[in-house]
mmCIF entry with sequence, helices, sheets and N, C-alpha, C, O atoms, coordinates in Angstrom:
data_MODEL
# 
_entry.id   MODEL 
# 
_entity.id                         1 
_entity.type                       polymer 
_entity.pdbx_number_of_molecules   1 
# 
_entity_poly.entity_id                      1 
_entity_poly.type                           'polypeptide(L)' 
_entity_poly.nstd_linkage                   no 
_entity_poly.nstd_monomer                   no 
_entity_poly.pdbx_seq_one_letter_code       MSASSSEEADDLLATAEVRARLSCPSCGSAHVAQVLGDNGGGSYVCTACGHSWS 
_entity_poly.pdbx_seq_one_letter_code_can   MSASSSEEADDLLATAEVRARLSCPSCGSAHVAQVLGDNGGGSYVCTACGHSWS 
_entity_poly.pdbx_strand_id                 A 
# 
loop_
_entity_poly_seq.entity_id 
_entity_poly_seq.num 
_entity_poly_seq.mon_id 
_entity_poly_seq.hetero 
1 1  MET n 
1 2  SER n 
1 3  ALA n 
1 4  SER n 
1 5  SER n 
1 6  SER n 
1 7  GLU n 
1 8  GLU n 
1 9  ALA n 
1 10 ASP n 
1 11 ASP n 
1 12 LEU n 
1 13 LEU n 
1 14 ALA n 
1 15 THR n 
1 16 ALA n 
1 17 GLU n 
1 18 VAL n 
1 19 ARG n 
1 20 ALA n 
1 21 ARG n 
1 22 LEU n 
1 23 SER n 
1 24 CYS n 
1 25 PRO n 
1 26 SER n 
1 27 CYS n 
1 28 GLY n 
1 29 SER n 
1 30 ALA n 
1 31 HIS n 
1 32 VAL n 
1 33 ALA n 
1 34 GLN n 
1 35 VAL n 
1 36 LEU n 
1 37 GLY n 
1 38 ASP n 
1 39 ASN n 
1 40 GLY n 
1 41 GLY n 
1 42 GLY n 
1 43 SER n 
1 44 TYR n 
1 45 VAL n 
1 46 CYS n 
1 47 THR n 
1 48 ALA n 
1 49 CYS n 
1 50 GLY n 
1 51 HIS n 
1 52 SER n 
1 53 TRP n 
1 54 SER n 
# 
_struct_asym.id          A 
_struct_asym.entity_id   1 
# 
_struct_conf.conf_type_id            HELX_P 
_struct_conf.id                      HELX_P1 
_struct_conf.pdbx_PDB_helix_id       AA1 
_struct_conf.beg_label_comp_id       ALA 
_struct_conf.beg_label_asym_id       A 
_struct_conf.beg_label_seq_id        3 
_struct_conf.pdbx_beg_PDB_ins_code   ? 
_struct_conf.end_label_comp_id       ARG 
_struct_conf.end_label_asym_id       A 
_struct_conf.end_label_seq_id        21 
_struct_conf.pdbx_end_PDB_ins_code   ? 
_struct_conf.beg_auth_comp_id        ALA 
_struct_conf.beg_auth_asym_id        A 
_struct_conf.beg_auth_seq_id         3 
_struct_conf.end_auth_comp_id        ARG 
_struct_conf.end_auth_asym_id        A 
_struct_conf.end_auth_seq_id         21 
_struct_conf.pdbx_PDB_helix_class    1 
_struct_conf.details                 ? 
_struct_conf.pdbx_PDB_helix_length   19 
# 
_struct_conf_type.id          HELX_P 
_struct_conf_type.criteria    ? 
_struct_conf_type.reference   ? 
# 
_struct_sheet.id               AA1 
_struct_sheet.type             ? 
_struct_sheet.number_strands   3 
_struct_sheet.details          ? 
# 
loop_
_struct_sheet_order.sheet_id 
_struct_sheet_order.range_id_1 
_struct_sheet_order.range_id_2 
_struct_sheet_order.offset 
_struct_sheet_order.sense 
AA1 1 2 ? anti-parallel 
AA1 2 3 ? anti-parallel 
# 
loop_
_struct_sheet_range.sheet_id 
_struct_sheet_range.id 
_struct_sheet_range.beg_label_comp_id 
_struct_sheet_range.beg_label_asym_id 
_struct_sheet_range.beg_label_seq_id 
_struct_sheet_range.pdbx_beg_PDB_ins_code 
_struct_sheet_range.end_label_comp_id 
_struct_sheet_range.end_label_asym_id 
_struct_sheet_range.end_label_seq_id 
_struct_sheet_range.pdbx_end_PDB_ins_code 
_struct_sheet_range.beg_auth_comp_id 
_struct_sheet_range.beg_auth_asym_id 
_struct_sheet_range.beg_auth_seq_id 
_struct_sheet_range.end_auth_comp_id 
_struct_sheet_range.end_auth_asym_id 
_struct_sheet_range.end_auth_seq_id 
AA1 1 VAL A 32 ? LEU A 36 ? VAL A 32 LEU A 36 
AA1 2 GLY A 42 ? CYS A 46 ? GLY A 42 CYS A 46 
AA1 3 SER A 52 ? TRP A 53 ? SER A 52 TRP A 53 
# 
loop_
_atom_site.group_PDB 
_atom_site.id 
_atom_site.type_symbol 
_atom_site.label_atom_id 
_atom_site.label_alt_id 
_atom_site.label_comp_id 
_atom_site.label_asym_id 
_atom_site.label_entity_id 
_atom_site.label_seq_id 
_atom_site.pdbx_PDB_ins_code 
_atom_site.Cartn_x 
_atom_site.Cartn_y 
_atom_site.Cartn_z 
_atom_site.occupancy 
_atom_site.B_iso_or_equiv 
_atom_site.pdbx_formal_charge 
_atom_site.auth_seq_id 
_atom_site.auth_comp_id 
_atom_site.auth_asym_id 
_atom_site.auth_atom_id 
_atom_site.pdbx_PDB_model_num 
ATOM 1   N N  . MET A 1 1  ? 24.883 -20.875 88.222  1.00 0.00 ? 1  MET A N  1 
ATOM 2   C CA . MET A 1 1  ? 26.030 -20.221 87.631  1.00 0.00 ? 1  MET A CA 1 
ATOM 3   C C  . MET A 1 1  ? 26.696 -21.206 86.682  1.00 0.00 ? 1  MET A C  1 
ATOM 4   O O  . MET A 1 1  ? 26.897 -22.368 87.034  1.00 0.00 ? 1  MET A O  1 
ATOM 5   N N  . SER A 1 2  ? 27.036 -20.755 85.492  1.00 0.00 ? 2  SER A N  1 
ATOM 6   C CA . SER A 1 2  ? 27.681 -21.635 84.523  1.00 0.00 ? 2  SER A CA 1 
ATOM 7   C C  . SER A 1 2  ? 29.154 -21.794 84.858  1.00 0.00 ? 2  SER A C  1 
ATOM 8   O O  . SER A 1 2  ? 29.699 -21.075 85.695  1.00 0.00 ? 2  SER A O  1 
ATOM 9   N N  . ALA A 1 3  ? 29.784 -22.745 84.191  1.00 0.00 ? 3  ALA A N  1 
ATOM 10  C CA . ALA A 1 3  ? 31.206 -22.992 84.445  1.00 0.00 ? 3  ALA A CA 1 
ATOM 11  C C  . ALA A 1 3  ? 32.038 -21.763 84.107  1.00 0.00 ? 3  ALA A C  1 
ATOM 12  O O  . ALA A 1 3  ? 32.971 -21.432 84.838  1.00 0.00 ? 3  ALA A O  1 
ATOM 13  N N  . SER A 1 4  ? 31.717 -21.080 83.011  1.00 0.00 ? 4  SER A N  1 
ATOM 14  C CA . SER A 1 4  ? 32.507 -19.912 82.634  1.00 0.00 ? 4  SER A CA 1 
ATOM 15  C C  . SER A 1 4  ? 32.338 -18.780 83.646  1.00 0.00 ? 4  SER A C  1 
ATOM 16  O O  . SER A 1 4  ? 33.304 -18.079 83.945  1.00 0.00 ? 4  SER A O  1 
ATOM 17  N N  . SER A 1 5  ? 31.136 -18.591 84.175  1.00 0.00 ? 5  SER A N  1 
ATOM 18  C CA . SER A 1 5  ? 30.919 -17.567 85.193  1.00 0.00 ? 5  SER A CA 1 
ATOM 19  C C  . SER A 1 5  ? 31.687 -17.905 86.468  1.00 0.00 ? 5  SER A C  1 
ATOM 20  O O  . SER A 1 5  ? 32.240 -17.023 87.125  1.00 0.00 ? 5  SER A O  1 
ATOM 21  N N  . SER A 1 6  ? 31.713 -19.178 86.804  1.00 0.00 ? 6  SER A N  1 
ATOM 22  C CA . SER A 1 6  ? 32.444 -19.621 87.977  1.00 0.00 ? 6  SER A CA 1 
ATOM 23  C C  . SER A 1 6  ? 33.938 -19.382 87.806  1.00 0.00 ? 6  SER A C  1 
ATOM 24  O O  . SER A 1 6  ? 34.610 -18.935 88.736  1.00 0.00 ? 6  SER A O  1 
ATOM 25  N N  . GLU A 1 7  ? 34.458 -19.677 86.620  1.00 0.00 ? 7  GLU A N  1 
ATOM 26  C CA . GLU A 1 7  ? 35.880 -19.446 86.350  1.00 0.00 ? 7  GLU A CA 1 
ATOM 27  C C  . GLU A 1 7  ? 36.206 -17.966 86.412  1.00 0.00 ? 7  GLU A C  1 
ATOM 28  O O  . GLU A 1 7  ? 37.248 -17.585 86.944  1.00 0.00 ? 7  GLU A O  1 
ATOM 29  N N  . GLU A 1 8  ? 35.322 -17.115 85.872  1.00 0.00 ? 8  GLU A N  1 
ATOM 30  C CA . GLU A 1 8  ? 35.548 -15.678 85.921  1.00 0.00 ? 8  GLU A CA 1 
ATOM 31  C C  . GLU A 1 8  ? 35.559 -15.196 87.372  1.00 0.00 ? 8  GLU A C  1 
ATOM 32  O O  . GLU A 1 8  ? 36.391 -14.368 87.743  1.00 0.00 ? 8  GLU A O  1 
ATOM 33  N N  . ALA A 1 9  ? 34.660 -15.698 88.176  1.00 0.00 ? 9  ALA A N  1 
ATOM 34  C CA . ALA A 1 9  ? 34.613 -15.324 89.592  1.00 0.00 ? 9  ALA A CA 1 
ATOM 35  C C  . ALA A 1 9  ? 35.893 -15.760 90.304  1.00 0.00 ? 9  ALA A C  1 
ATOM 36  O O  . ALA A 1 9  ? 36.427 -15.019 91.130  1.00 0.00 ? 9  ALA A O  1 
ATOM 37  N N  . ASP A 1 10 ? 36.384 -16.952 89.988  1.00 0.00 ? 10 ASP A N  1 
ATOM 38  C CA . ASP A 1 10 ? 37.639 -17.426 90.586  1.00 0.00 ? 10 ASP A CA 1 
ATOM 39  C C  . ASP A 1 10 ? 38.798 -16.541 90.186  1.00 0.00 ? 10 ASP A C  1 
ATOM 40  O O  . ASP A 1 10 ? 39.651 -16.228 91.015  1.00 0.00 ? 10 ASP A O  1 
ATOM 41  N N  . ASP A 1 11 ? 38.844 -16.127 88.909  1.00 0.00 ? 11 ASP A N  1 
ATOM 42  C CA . ASP A 1 11 ? 39.909 -15.246 88.431  1.00 0.00 ? 11 ASP A CA 1 
ATOM 43  C C  . ASP A 1 11 ? 39.860 -13.895 89.139  1.00 0.00 ? 11 ASP A C  1 
ATOM 44  O O  . ASP A 1 11 ? 40.897 -13.361 89.533  1.00 0.00 ? 11 ASP A O  1 
ATOM 45  N N  . LEU A 1 12 ? 38.654 -13.341 89.302  1.00 0.00 ? 12 LEU A N  1 
ATOM 46  C CA . LEU A 1 12 ? 38.521 -12.060 89.994  1.00 0.00 ? 12 LEU A CA 1 
ATOM 47  C C  . LEU A 1 12 ? 38.949 -12.165 91.447  1.00 0.00 ? 12 LEU A C  1 
ATOM 48  O O  . LEU A 1 12 ? 39.598 -11.261 91.972  1.00 0.00 ? 12 LEU A O  1 
ATOM 49  N N  . LEU A 1 13 ? 38.594 -13.251 92.090  1.00 0.00 ? 13 LEU A N  1 
ATOM 50  C CA . LEU A 1 13 ? 38.985 -13.458 93.479  1.00 0.00 ? 13 LEU A CA 1 
ATOM 51  C C  . LEU A 1 13 ? 40.498 -13.576 93.601  1.00 0.00 ? 13 LEU A C  1 
ATOM 52  O O  . LEU A 1 13 ? 41.093 -12.994 94.508  1.00 0.00 ? 13 LEU A O  1 
ATOM 53  N N  . ALA A 1 14 ? 41.125 -14.322 92.698  1.00 0.00 ? 14 ALA A N  1 
ATOM 54  C CA . ALA A 1 14 ? 42.583 -14.475 92.723  1.00 0.00 ? 14 ALA A CA 1 
ATOM 55  C C  . ALA A 1 14 ? 43.255 -13.122 92.521  1.00 0.00 ? 14 ALA A C  1 
ATOM 56  O O  . ALA A 1 14 ? 44.239 -12.817 93.195  1.00 0.00 ? 14 ALA A O  1 
ATOM 57  N N  . THR A 1 15 ? 42.739 -12.307 91.603  1.00 0.00 ? 15 THR A N  1 
ATOM 58  C CA . THR A 1 15 ? 43.297 -10.979 91.362  1.00 0.00 ? 15 THR A CA 1 
ATOM 59  C C  . THR A 1 15 ? 43.161 -10.109 92.605  1.00 0.00 ? 15 THR A C  1 
ATOM 60  O O  . THR A 1 15 ? 44.097 -9.396  92.966  1.00 0.00 ? 15 THR A O  1 
ATOM 61  N N  . ALA A 1 16 ? 42.019 -10.159 93.255  1.00 0.00 ? 16 ALA A N  1 
ATOM 62  C CA . ALA A 1 16 ? 41.793 -9.374  94.472  1.00 0.00 ? 16 ALA A CA 1 
ATOM 63  C C  . ALA A 1 16 ? 42.738 -9.806  95.580  1.00 0.00 ? 16 ALA A C  1 
ATOM 64  O O  . ALA A 1 16 ? 43.239 -8.964  96.325  1.00 0.00 ? 16 ALA A O  1 
ATOM 65  N N  . GLU A 1 17 ? 42.992 -11.111 95.702  1.00 0.00 ? 17 GLU A N  1 
ATOM 66  C CA . GLU A 1 17 ? 43.896 -11.604 96.738  1.00 0.00 ? 17 GLU A CA 1 
ATOM 67  C C  . GLU A 1 17 ? 45.320 -11.137 96.481  1.00 0.00 ? 17 GLU A C  1 
ATOM 68  O O  . GLU A 1 17 ? 46.031 -10.779 97.420  1.00 0.00 ? 17 GLU A O  1 
ATOM 69  N N  . VAL A 1 18 ? 45.749 -11.135 95.219  1.00 0.00 ? 18 VAL A N  1 
ATOM 70  C CA . VAL A 1 18 ? 47.094 -10.652 94.880  1.00 0.00 ? 18 VAL A CA 1 
ATOM 71  C C  . VAL A 1 18 ? 47.203 -9.175  95.214  1.00 0.00 ? 18 VAL A C  1 
ATOM 72  O O  . VAL A 1 18 ? 48.195 -8.744  95.803  1.00 0.00 ? 18 VAL A O  1 
ATOM 73  N N  . ARG A 1 19 ? 46.202 -8.398  94.847  1.00 0.00 ? 19 ARG A N  1 
ATOM 74  C CA . ARG A 1 19 ? 46.229 -6.968  95.149  1.00 0.00 ? 19 ARG A CA 1 
ATOM 75  C C  . ARG A 1 19 ? 46.284 -6.719  96.646  1.00 0.00 ? 19 ARG A C  1 
ATOM 76  O O  . ARG A 1 19 ? 46.963 -5.792  97.088  1.00 0.00 ? 19 ARG A O  1 
ATOM 77  N N  . ALA A 1 20 ? 45.590 -7.519  97.429  1.00 0.00 ? 20 ALA A N  1 
ATOM 78  C CA . ALA A 1 20 ? 45.563 -7.336  98.869  1.00 0.00 ? 20 ALA A CA 1 
ATOM 79  C C  . ALA A 1 20 ? 46.942 -7.570  99.486  1.00 0.00 ? 20 ALA A C  1 
ATOM 80  O O  . ALA A 1 20 ? 47.272 -6.954  100.499 1.00 0.00 ? 20 ALA A O  1 
ATOM 81  N N  . ARG A 1 21 ? 47.740 -8.439  98.902  1.00 0.00 ? 21 ARG A N  1 
ATOM 82  C CA . ARG A 1 21 ? 49.063 -8.754  99.435  1.00 0.00 ? 21 ARG A CA 1 
ATOM 83  C C  . ARG A 1 21 ? 50.155 -7.870  98.844  1.00 0.00 ? 21 ARG A C  1 
ATOM 84  O O  . ARG A 1 21 ? 51.268 -7.842  99.369  1.00 0.00 ? 21 ARG A O  1 
ATOM 85  N N  . LEU A 1 22 ? 49.865 -7.150  97.771  1.00 0.00 ? 22 LEU A N  1 
ATOM 86  C CA . LEU A 1 22 ? 50.883 -6.402  97.034  1.00 0.00 ? 22 LEU A CA 1 
ATOM 87  C C  . LEU A 1 22 ? 51.159 -5.057  97.688  1.00 0.00 ? 22 LEU A C  1 
ATOM 88  O O  . LEU A 1 22 ? 50.239 -4.291  97.973  1.00 0.00 ? 22 LEU A O  1 
ATOM 89  N N  . SER A 1 23 ? 52.425 -4.782  97.919  1.00 0.00 ? 23 SER A N  1 
ATOM 90  C CA . SER A 1 23 ? 52.805 -3.473  98.432  1.00 0.00 ? 23 SER A CA 1 
ATOM 91  C C  . SER A 1 23 ? 54.134 -3.077  97.802  1.00 0.00 ? 23 SER A C  1 
ATOM 92  O O  . SER A 1 23 ? 54.898 -3.927  97.345  1.00 0.00 ? 23 SER A O  1 
ATOM 93  N N  . CYS A 1 24 ? 54.392 -1.803  97.786  1.00 0.00 ? 24 CYS A N  1 
ATOM 94  C CA . CYS A 1 24 ? 55.605 -1.268  97.169  1.00 0.00 ? 24 CYS A CA 1 
ATOM 95  C C  . CYS A 1 24 ? 56.833 -1.704  97.971  1.00 0.00 ? 24 CYS A C  1 
ATOM 96  O O  . CYS A 1 24 ? 56.874 -1.520  99.188  1.00 0.00 ? 24 CYS A O  1 
ATOM 97  N N  . PRO A 1 25 ? 57.833 -2.282  97.299  1.00 0.00 ? 25 PRO A N  1 
ATOM 98  C CA . PRO A 1 25 ? 59.047 -2.682  98.023  1.00 0.00 ? 25 PRO A CA 1 
ATOM 99  C C  . PRO A 1 25 ? 59.891 -1.486  98.458  1.00 0.00 ? 25 PRO A C  1 
ATOM 100 O O  . PRO A 1 25 ? 60.771 -1.622  99.308  1.00 0.00 ? 25 PRO A O  1 
ATOM 101 N N  . SER A 1 26 ? 59.626 -0.325  97.882  1.00 0.00 ? 26 SER A N  1 
ATOM 102 C CA . SER A 1 26 ? 60.394 0.862   98.225  1.00 0.00 ? 26 SER A CA 1 
ATOM 103 C C  . SER A 1 26 ? 59.826 1.592   99.442  1.00 0.00 ? 26 SER A C  1 
ATOM 104 O O  . SER A 1 26 ? 60.547 1.887   100.394 1.00 0.00 ? 26 SER A O  1 
ATOM 105 N N  . CYS A 1 27 ? 58.508 1.882   99.395  1.00 0.00 ? 27 CYS A N  1 
ATOM 106 C CA . CYS A 1 27 ? 57.921 2.673   100.486 1.00 0.00 ? 27 CYS A CA 1 
ATOM 107 C C  . CYS A 1 27 ? 56.917 1.897   101.327 1.00 0.00 ? 27 CYS A C  1 
ATOM 108 O O  . CYS A 1 27 ? 56.509 2.374   102.386 1.00 0.00 ? 27 CYS A O  1 
ATOM 109 N N  . GLY A 1 28 ? 56.505 0.699   100.876 1.00 0.00 ? 28 GLY A N  1 
ATOM 110 C CA . GLY A 1 28 ? 55.568 -0.121  101.626 1.00 0.00 ? 28 GLY A CA 1 
ATOM 111 C C  . GLY A 1 28 ? 54.100 0.214   101.396 1.00 0.00 ? 28 GLY A C  1 
ATOM 112 O O  . GLY A 1 28 ? 53.225 -0.408  101.998 1.00 0.00 ? 28 GLY A O  1 
ATOM 113 N N  . SER A 1 29 ? 53.820 1.183   100.539 1.00 0.00 ? 29 SER A N  1 
ATOM 114 C CA . SER A 1 29 ? 52.442 1.582   100.276 1.00 0.00 ? 29 SER A CA 1 
ATOM 115 C C  . SER A 1 29 ? 51.678 0.477   99.553  1.00 0.00 ? 29 SER A C  1 
ATOM 116 O O  . SER A 1 29 ? 52.258 -0.280  98.775  1.00 0.00 ? 29 SER A O  1 
ATOM 117 N N  . ALA A 1 30 ? 50.384 0.388   99.813  1.00 0.00 ? 30 ALA A N  1 
ATOM 118 C CA . ALA A 1 30 ? 49.519 -0.568  99.127  1.00 0.00 ? 30 ALA A CA 1 
ATOM 119 C C  . ALA A 1 30 ? 48.903 0.054   97.877  1.00 0.00 ? 30 ALA A C  1 
ATOM 120 O O  . ALA A 1 30 ? 48.109 -0.595  97.196  1.00 0.00 ? 30 ALA A O  1 
ATOM 121 N N  . HIS A 1 31 ? 49.251 1.288   97.569  1.00 0.00 ? 31 HIS A N  1 
ATOM 122 C CA . HIS A 1 31 ? 48.721 1.984   96.384  1.00 0.00 ? 31 HIS A CA 1 
ATOM 123 C C  . HIS A 1 31 ? 49.559 1.592   95.168  1.00 0.00 ? 31 HIS A C  1 
ATOM 124 O O  . HIS A 1 31 ? 50.455 2.320   94.741  1.00 0.00 ? 31 HIS A O  1 
ATOM 125 N N  . VAL A 1 32 ? 49.237 0.419   94.630  1.00 0.00 ? 32 VAL A N  1 
ATOM 126 C CA . VAL A 1 32 ? 50.025 -0.161  93.542  1.00 0.00 ? 32 VAL A CA 1 
ATOM 127 C C  . VAL A 1 32 ? 49.118 -0.427  92.353  1.00 0.00 ? 32 VAL A C  1 
ATOM 128 O O  . VAL A 1 32 ? 48.013 -0.947  92.513  1.00 0.00 ? 32 VAL A O  1 
ATOM 129 N N  . ALA A 1 33 ? 49.581 -0.070  91.158  1.00 0.00 ? 33 ALA A N  1 
ATOM 130 C CA . ALA A 1 33 ? 48.838 -0.329  89.927  1.00 0.00 ? 33 ALA A CA 1 
ATOM 131 C C  . ALA A 1 33 ? 49.633 -1.299  89.073  1.00 0.00 ? 33 ALA A C  1 
ATOM 132 O O  . ALA A 1 33 ? 50.862 -1.246  89.028  1.00 0.00 ? 33 ALA A O  1 
ATOM 133 N N  . GLN A 1 34 ? 48.917 -2.185  88.397  1.00 0.00 ? 34 GLN A N  1 
ATOM 134 C CA . GLN A 1 34 ? 49.565 -3.119  87.482  1.00 0.00 ? 34 GLN A CA 1 
ATOM 135 C C  . GLN A 1 34 ? 49.592 -2.476  86.109  1.00 0.00 ? 34 GLN A C  1 
ATOM 136 O O  . GLN A 1 34 ? 48.592 -1.913  85.663  1.00 0.00 ? 34 GLN A O  1 
ATOM 137 N N  . VAL A 1 35 ? 50.735 -2.559  85.435  1.00 0.00 ? 35 VAL A N  1 
ATOM 138 C CA . VAL A 1 35 ? 50.905 -1.994  84.104  1.00 0.00 ? 35 VAL A CA 1 
ATOM 139 C C  . VAL A 1 35 ? 51.235 -3.141  83.158  1.00 0.00 ? 35 VAL A C  1 
ATOM 140 O O  . VAL A 1 35 ? 52.170 -3.904  83.402  1.00 0.00 ? 35 VAL A O  1 
ATOM 141 N N  . LEU A 1 36 ? 50.473 -3.261  82.085  1.00 0.00 ? 36 LEU A N  1 
ATOM 142 C CA . LEU A 1 36 ? 50.706 -4.325  81.113  1.00 0.00 ? 36 LEU A CA 1 
ATOM 143 C C  . LEU A 1 36 ? 51.577 -3.802  79.985  1.00 0.00 ? 36 LEU A C  1 
ATOM 144 O O  . LEU A 1 36 ? 51.330 -2.725  79.442  1.00 0.00 ? 36 LEU A O  1 
ATOM 145 N N  . GLY A 1 37 ? 52.600 -4.575  79.638  1.00 0.00 ? 37 GLY A N  1 
ATOM 146 C CA . GLY A 1 37 ? 53.502 -4.189  78.572  1.00 0.00 ? 37 GLY A CA 1 
ATOM 147 C C  . GLY A 1 37 ? 52.996 -4.611  77.201  1.00 0.00 ? 37 GLY A C  1 
ATOM 148 O O  . GLY A 1 37 ? 52.003 -5.330  77.091  1.00 0.00 ? 37 GLY A O  1 
ATOM 149 N N  . ASP A 1 38 ? 53.684 -4.161  76.157  1.00 0.00 ? 38 ASP A N  1 
ATOM 150 C CA . ASP A 1 38 ? 53.313 -4.484  74.778  1.00 0.00 ? 38 ASP A CA 1 
ATOM 151 C C  . ASP A 1 38 ? 53.403 -5.975  74.494  1.00 0.00 ? 38 ASP A C  1 
ATOM 152 O O  . ASP A 1 38 ? 52.619 -6.501  73.706  1.00 0.00 ? 38 ASP A O  1 
ATOM 153 N N  . ASN A 1 39 ? 54.345 -6.659  75.123  1.00 0.00 ? 39 ASN A N  1 
ATOM 154 C CA . ASN A 1 39 ? 54.537 -8.087  74.862  1.00 0.00 ? 39 ASN A CA 1 
ATOM 155 C C  . ASN A 1 39 ? 53.711 -8.966  75.801  1.00 0.00 ? 39 ASN A C  1 
ATOM 156 O O  . ASN A 1 39 ? 53.905 -10.181 75.846  1.00 0.00 ? 39 ASN A O  1 
ATOM 157 N N  . GLY A 1 40 ? 52.800 -8.363  76.544  1.00 0.00 ? 40 GLY A N  1 
ATOM 158 C CA . GLY A 1 40 ? 51.941 -9.126  77.445  1.00 0.00 ? 40 GLY A CA 1 
ATOM 159 C C  . GLY A 1 40 ? 52.490 -9.283  78.845  1.00 0.00 ? 40 GLY A C  1 
ATOM 160 O O  . GLY A 1 40 ? 51.789 -9.774  79.730  1.00 0.00 ? 40 GLY A O  1 
ATOM 161 N N  . GLY A 1 41 ? 53.722 -8.879  79.063  1.00 0.00 ? 41 GLY A N  1 
ATOM 162 C CA . GLY A 1 41 ? 54.295 -8.958  80.398  1.00 0.00 ? 41 GLY A CA 1 
ATOM 163 C C  . GLY A 1 41 ? 53.710 -7.877  81.285  1.00 0.00 ? 41 GLY A C  1 
ATOM 164 O O  . GLY A 1 41 ? 53.172 -6.883  80.798  1.00 0.00 ? 41 GLY A O  1 
ATOM 165 N N  . GLY A 1 42 ? 53.816 -8.072  82.563  1.00 0.00 ? 42 GLY A N  1 
ATOM 166 C CA . GLY A 1 42 ? 53.257 -7.103  83.488  1.00 0.00 ? 42 GLY A CA 1 
ATOM 167 C C  . GLY A 1 42 ? 54.298 -6.569  84.434  1.00 0.00 ? 42 GLY A C  1 
ATOM 168 O O  . GLY A 1 42 ? 55.256 -7.263  84.774  1.00 0.00 ? 42 GLY A O  1 
ATOM 169 N N  . SER A 1 43 ? 54.115 -5.356  84.853  1.00 0.00 ? 43 SER A N  1 
ATOM 170 C CA . SER A 1 43 ? 54.949 -4.775  85.884  1.00 0.00 ? 43 SER A CA 1 
ATOM 171 C C  . SER A 1 43 ? 54.041 -3.955  86.786  1.00 0.00 ? 43 SER A C  1 
ATOM 172 O O  . SER A 1 43 ? 52.841 -3.839  86.535  1.00 0.00 ? 43 SER A O  1 
ATOM 173 N N  . TYR A 1 44 ? 54.609 -3.398  87.820  1.00 0.00 ? 44 TYR A N  1 
ATOM 174 C CA . TYR A 1 44 ? 53.830 -2.671  88.812  1.00 0.00 ? 44 TYR A CA 1 
ATOM 175 C C  . TYR A 1 44 ? 54.442 -1.302  89.036  1.00 0.00 ? 44 TYR A C  1 
ATOM 176 O O  . TYR A 1 44 ? 55.650 -1.115  88.885  1.00 0.00 ? 44 TYR A O  1 
ATOM 177 N N  . VAL A 1 45 ? 53.596 -0.346  89.397  1.00 0.00 ? 45 VAL A N  1 
ATOM 178 C CA . VAL A 1 45 ? 54.074 0.985   89.743  1.00 0.00 ? 45 VAL A CA 1 
ATOM 179 C C  . VAL A 1 45 ? 53.345 1.447   90.996  1.00 0.00 ? 45 VAL A C  1 
ATOM 180 O O  . VAL A 1 45 ? 52.134 1.269   91.127  1.00 0.00 ? 45 VAL A O  1 
ATOM 181 N N  . CYS A 1 46 ? 54.091 2.035   91.903  1.00 0.00 ? 46 CYS A N  1 
ATOM 182 C CA . CYS A 1 46 ? 53.516 2.570   93.128  1.00 0.00 ? 46 CYS A CA 1 
ATOM 183 C C  . CYS A 1 46 ? 52.997 3.973   92.830  1.00 0.00 ? 46 CYS A C  1 
ATOM 184 O O  . CYS A 1 46 ? 53.748 4.837   92.377  1.00 0.00 ? 46 CYS A O  1 
ATOM 185 N N  . THR A 1 47 ? 51.712 4.194   93.085  1.00 0.00 ? 47 THR A N  1 
ATOM 186 C CA . THR A 1 47 ? 51.141 5.507   92.815  1.00 0.00 ? 47 THR A CA 1 
ATOM 187 C C  . THR A 1 47 ? 51.450 6.497   93.934  1.00 0.00 ? 47 THR A C  1 
ATOM 188 O O  . THR A 1 47 ? 51.145 7.684   93.812  1.00 0.00 ? 47 THR A O  1 
ATOM 189 N N  . ALA A 1 48 ? 52.048 6.024   95.015  1.00 0.00 ? 48 ALA A N  1 
ATOM 190 C CA . ALA A 1 48 ? 52.423 6.908   96.110  1.00 0.00 ? 48 ALA A CA 1 
ATOM 191 C C  . ALA A 1 48 ? 53.814 7.513   95.899  1.00 0.00 ? 48 ALA A C  1 
ATOM 192 O O  . ALA A 1 48 ? 54.009 8.711   96.098  1.00 0.00 ? 48 ALA A O  1 
ATOM 193 N N  . CYS A 1 49 ? 54.789 6.672   95.491  1.00 0.00 ? 49 CYS A N  1 
ATOM 194 C CA . CYS A 1 49 ? 56.163 7.167   95.371  1.00 0.00 ? 49 CYS A CA 1 
ATOM 195 C C  . CYS A 1 49 ? 56.731 7.097   93.953  1.00 0.00 ? 49 CYS A C  1 
ATOM 196 O O  . CYS A 1 49 ? 57.777 7.680   93.672  1.00 0.00 ? 49 CYS A O  1 
ATOM 197 N N  . GLY A 1 50 ? 56.027 6.370   93.047  1.00 0.00 ? 50 GLY A N  1 
ATOM 198 C CA . GLY A 1 50 ? 56.488 6.302   91.655  1.00 0.00 ? 50 GLY A CA 1 
ATOM 199 C C  . GLY A 1 50 ? 57.434 5.161   91.359  1.00 0.00 ? 50 GLY A C  1 
ATOM 200 O O  . GLY A 1 50 ? 57.845 4.996   90.210  1.00 0.00 ? 50 GLY A O  1 
ATOM 201 N N  . HIS A 1 51 ? 57.796 4.367   92.353  1.00 0.00 ? 51 HIS A N  1 
ATOM 202 C CA . HIS A 1 51 ? 58.693 3.230   92.142  1.00 0.00 ? 51 HIS A CA 1 
ATOM 203 C C  . HIS A 1 51 ? 58.022 2.214   91.237  1.00 0.00 ? 51 HIS A C  1 
ATOM 204 O O  . HIS A 1 51 ? 56.827 1.958   91.380  1.00 0.00 ? 51 HIS A O  1 
ATOM 205 N N  . SER A 1 52 ? 58.780 1.617   90.293  1.00 0.00 ? 52 SER A N  1 
ATOM 206 C CA . SER A 1 52 ? 58.210 0.586   89.434  1.00 0.00 ? 52 SER A CA 1 
ATOM 207 C C  . SER A 1 52 ? 59.079 -0.669  89.504  1.00 0.00 ? 52 SER A C  1 
ATOM 208 O O  . SER A 1 52 ? 60.291 -0.592  89.707  1.00 0.00 ? 52 SER A O  1 
ATOM 209 N N  . TRP A 1 53 ? 58.433 -1.827  89.333  1.00 0.00 ? 53 TRP A N  1 
ATOM 210 C CA . TRP A 1 53 ? 59.127 -3.104  89.380  1.00 0.00 ? 53 TRP A CA 1 
ATOM 211 C C  . TRP A 1 53 ? 58.315 -4.141  88.633  1.00 0.00 ? 53 TRP A C  1 
ATOM 212 O O  . TRP A 1 53 ? 57.151 -3.923  88.298  1.00 0.00 ? 53 TRP A O  1 
ATOM 213 N N  . SER A 1 54 ? 58.964 -5.292  88.376  1.00 0.00 ? 54 SER A N  1 
ATOM 214 C CA . SER A 1 54 ? 58.231 -6.361  87.689  1.00 0.00 ? 54 SER A CA 1 
ATOM 215 C C  . SER A 1 54 ? 58.348 -7.665  88.448  1.00 0.00 ? 54 SER A C  1 
ATOM 216 O O  . SER A 1 54 ? 57.795 -8.679  88.021  1.00 0.00 ? 54 SER A O  1 
# 
């Protein structure tokens, strides 16, 4: 595996770990989607209750 492939795998693993810990602060659901803004910032929305936060 090349260095770039290894870095990509590390990035995917880190993203998966964040998703595993992420839950809606309003209802506690793990059904959360990340939404990217126009300026590159990110926020989250719960697909269960519609609550959004950043």
